[in-house]
N, C-alpha and C positions, 0 to 999 in steps of 0.2 A: 318353881320360877323355872319358868321354861327360856334358855338365853342359848341365840342365836351368835355363833362367834363368826366374824368373817375376815380370815385373815391370809395372804395368800405363805405367810411363815410356817402355819400351822401344814403347809403341806411336807414338810420337812418332820421327820421323826425323832431327830434330835434337838433341833435348831424351835421348835413351837407347840410340837403337841405332847411333851412332857407339863408345860402350863393347861392345856385343856386336860390330860388327864389327872393334875392333882384338882381342876374344877371343877370336874365329874365326881370326884369323891366327897365331895362338901357336900352338907346334907341339905336336901331342897331345892338340888337343880338336874333339871333335864337339861342337858348340852347336845346341840347339834353344832357342829364347826363344816364352816364351806369353804370348799381352797380348789384353787384353779384344778385342770387336768394338763397344763402344760405350764412351765413357768422359765424365764431366763435365767440365772443364778448364775451372776457376778460372769457373763458372757456364753455360758451353758445351758443348752437347756434339759430340763427336767420333768420329769412326772412327780406323780403324788404319791408318797409311802402311805400304804396299804396294809400296816402291822396290825398288831391287835389293838382294838377302839378303844380299851381302858375305860369301858363305862359308859361312854359317848357315841353317836352318830356320826359317823365321816362322810361329809355328804363332797364328792367330789365333781364340781361344776362344771360345764362347759363354758370354756374365760373367750371372752371377745378380743382383741388387742391387746394381748400381753405384754406384747411390745411394738411399740411403732413410734418411728422417726426420732422427733428430741424430744417428745413427750416420754418417750422408756415406756415404763410401768403404769406410769401415773396415768393412763388412757383406759385400762381394762376394765370390765366389766360383766356381769352373769348374764344372760337371757333366759335364765331359767331361775331368778331369785326371786319372781312374781308367785310364780308358782310351790315355791320351799316357804314364803312368809304366807301363803293362805293355806298350808300343808299343815305347816310347825304351829303356826300360829304362837312366836314368841314374845315374853313378858319383855325382854330384852334384847338390844341388838348392838354387839359390842365388835364395834370396826375399829381391827388391828389393823390399820390402814391410815395413812394421813389424810386429813379432813382435803386437801385438796384434789383428792384424788377421784376420777369419772367415778369409780363404784362406791365410797362415799357417798357421793351428791345424791347416786340411784336409789342406794337404797335410803336415804330420807327420803328421797321423793315415792317413794313407794310405799313405805313405814305412813305416810300422809294420808296415800288414796286408799292401804286396805286396814291398818291396824295404827288407827289415835290411837291407843292406849300404849301401844310398845315405847319401850323408853330407849333412847339413842345415847351409847355410850363413845364416844370420840376419841380415839388416841392419837398422840402426836411425839414425835422428837425433835421436830425442826427450832435449833435453838437459835437463830440468827433470824432476828428481825427486818425479812427486805418483802419489797412487794412482788408477787410473783406475775409472769406475763399472763393474758390473755387465753384460755377460760380458767387459769386454775386461781386465779385472786376470786373469781366472783363464784366458784366452787367450796373452796373455804369459808365466805360468807356466811355461803349459804348452809352447810353442812354447823358451822359454830351457830347458825342463829336455831338449826334445828335441834344442835343437841340440849340432851337434859344434864349429862355430865361431862366434864373433862377429864383424861387420864394424861398425864405430862410424862415424859420417861424421865426428865431433871429439872431441878427449879428454875433452870434458863428455860428451857420449853413451857415451862409453865407462865414463865413473863410475857415470853412471844405472844402466846394465848391471850392474854389480858391486853399485850397490848392491841391485839387486833378486836379489840371489843367486846369479847365475850366476858359475859359476869356471871356466868351462872356459876354451880358447885363445880369443883375441880379439886385434883390432888395428883400429887409425882406416884408412880408404882414404878419400880427401876426394873432392870432386865432381869436377868435370872440365870444360875447355873446350877448343875445336874452336879449337887455337893459328895456323889456318892460315886460318880465316876473322875471326877475333878477330887483329888484328894492327895495331901504327903505319903509318897513313897518315899521306896529305899534310895537315897538320893547319891549313894557311892555306885549301887546296880545300876543308878538312871545314867549316869555320866558315863560309865562304862561302855553301858548298851550305844549311847549316842557317840562315843571314840572323843568324849571332852575331857580337860583336865584345867587347873588354875581357875581364876574367880571366872565366870561366866554371864554375861550380862547378853540376856535375850527379848528378843524382837519376834511377835508372832500377827501375820493380819496382812493386807495388801500394800502390797511395793511402788509405792505412789508420792509424788514431792509430800504431799500437806500431811502426811505421817511423818517429816522428819527425820527422815535415813541420814540424810546426807549430815545433819548436825551430829545424827549417831555414831558415822562413823568417824567424824572428826573427833567426838568427842574421846571415843576408844583410843585414836590413834596419840591421844593426850596423857594418857594413863599408863599403869606400869606394864611391862612385857608381860606379867601372869595374868591381864585382865583379858579375855578373847571373848569373841561378839558373835551369836547364834543368832540367824535369819533367818523365819519360817516362812514360805508365803510368795505369790507370786503376782508380778505385773511390771509394768511397763520400764522402772527404776531399776531393774534388777539388773542391767547390762552395767548402768551408772554406776552400782555399787559395786559391780566386777573391778571395771578401772579405779577407783577410787582407793578401794582395797592395795591395788597393785599399786596405785602412784603415793599410796603413802605408807608402805611398807608394811601393810597389815595382812598380806597373804594368807600366813600359816596362822594368821588370829583372828580370821574371820572364817566361819563355815555356812553356807547358805543350804538349807531344804527347802525343800518344794510345799507346797501348800497340802498339810495334811486333813485327813477325817476326824471328826471329831474324837473319836476312841483312840486315835494314836495320841494326841498332846498333852495328855496327861505326863506321860514320860518325860516328855520333851521338857515339857514347865519344870519337872522335878528336878532337872539332868541344872538347872539354872539357878544362881545365886540370886537374882535379879531381875525383873520385867523391864524395858524401860518402854515408855510410850512418847517420843517426842514430839505430838502433835505439835502442826502448825498451822493456827486462821488464817483463813484464804477471807476474799470480800464473798464467797459462796458457800464455804462450809467453814464450821469448827468442831471440834468430836463431841459429839451426842451424846457420846455414853461411853462407850471403850470396855466392849465386854470380855477382851482377853482380860482386863483388868482383876475383875472376880474370878476369871479361870485361873487365873496365877495367885490371888489371894487363897482360894478354895484348897491349892497347892499346899499351901503356907508358902509361896514364896513372896517376897516384897515387890512394890511396885516403886521406878522414879518416873514420874510422867510431869507434865508441863502444863503450865496453867494454862491450855487451849481448852474453852466450853466447858465439859461437864467431868473432865476428870481429876481435878482436885475434889469435888462433892463425891466419885465413886471411891478414889483411893482414901478420902480419909484422914484416920490416923496409920494407916496402914503402908505406908511411904515414905516418899519424899518430894515434893513439889516445887519445881524449877523455872524461870522463865522462858517462854518459848523463842526457837530462834536463835539458841547461847548455847552450844557446846560446850565452851569452859564452864560452865553452871553443871549442866551434865556431867561431864568429867570430874568436878569436884565432888556432886553427890556419887557417883560410881567408889570412887575414892574412899567417901566416908562409909560407905558398906564393908568396902573392901579391909579397911585397918579395923572397922569392928564389926565383927563377925554377932556376938552377941548382939547388939541393935538390928542386924539382921535378920537374927531369930524373931526376935520378939516383936518387931515390925511383921515377920509372917506370919506369928501366932496370931497377933488382931487381926490380920487379912481374913485370916480363916474365922476368928469367930465373927467379924464382919459380915462374912458370907453367910452363916449359920443364921445369923437376927435378922437380917435383911432380902438378903438375894439368893435363897434357892427358892425352885420352883412353888413349892409348898405355901411359903413365907408370900410369895406375887400372890398363888389362888387365893388367899385368905384375903388380900386386901382387895383385891378382884370383885370378890364374894360382897367384902364390907363397900363398894360402890356400887354394886348392884341393888344392895339391899337399900342404901342411902336415894338412888337414884327411882327408885321403885315405892319409896315413903313419900309420900305426899306431905308429910309436916318438914320434910329435911330443908334448912335453911339458905335460900338462892346463895350464898356468901359462906358457905362453911367450906372447908379446908382442911382434909382427913391429915392423920398426922403421918 
């Protein structure tokens, strides 16, 4: 089975290429991965990582419109895609891109022109049912009509696809984490290296309003004096957090660290007693997955999350869920783990088990392989949903 995976995420050797490596290891798959030669990642341009291929062909394609006005990266496409399709002749075209992007619509149009028998897999994380502005709603309708299978990142994302009149086969396949990089370490040593003491609540990610960081700072201010806050990341809310910490008397209890490369995060996660993800739902966004949840869980760290988007689904039994926009509830959850270290350890152990069962790159690759087989199997029921 020849599989063409189109994915800007696979430009990175840590964010997407591990999935390709695991896919290439599975029997019967000849894999080619198309990635952009340049990409704007959180405001910074980067090129494609060209490390060891891991048994697959990495095609670094010239990309047009990788970032254009209010459409941002959803207008990107590859002028050389038609040549690649004719040369590689894939049986499956896996679009690890949202269905409303130009790249997805272009790939479907080329499939219809050159490779009528190739199957389209459309992947999506969008978990809010909203009408997109032209031309993106048109692209989404077109791609979902052409798709032979849809893979959603969460149950809510799958429900949105169904509301968009997609009635074909679909399933949920989550994000993944490198469970050999993210793993339990010597917590005492990690805390000493970072210079932390007491009970440490951590956050890692973008410093933006919708992540609920204002609620988190207010919650820590309600907690006992031995509860400290570690914030890892960059973003426009950084100065406001500094001011809040000063105003609430938390200056000595709040430590902020700039965004870190992936291989530096396990030590920081292992310095935490709990990870907090207090996201807030807005009209345009709610938490689509929360990769930091499984990164913390892989380190054996319990998670305190709000009920925004996919957070409860991803946390599962490995943490505590509280209502969003509720600092008092956050503070109560922190206090629960503070006075019950046995419970915190139990939740952390459950988190590690959940990762090993559901969220490793190998497990996700196996589930995608099952999707490819279902899509290429003519007896597959059009309403079947994989577990």
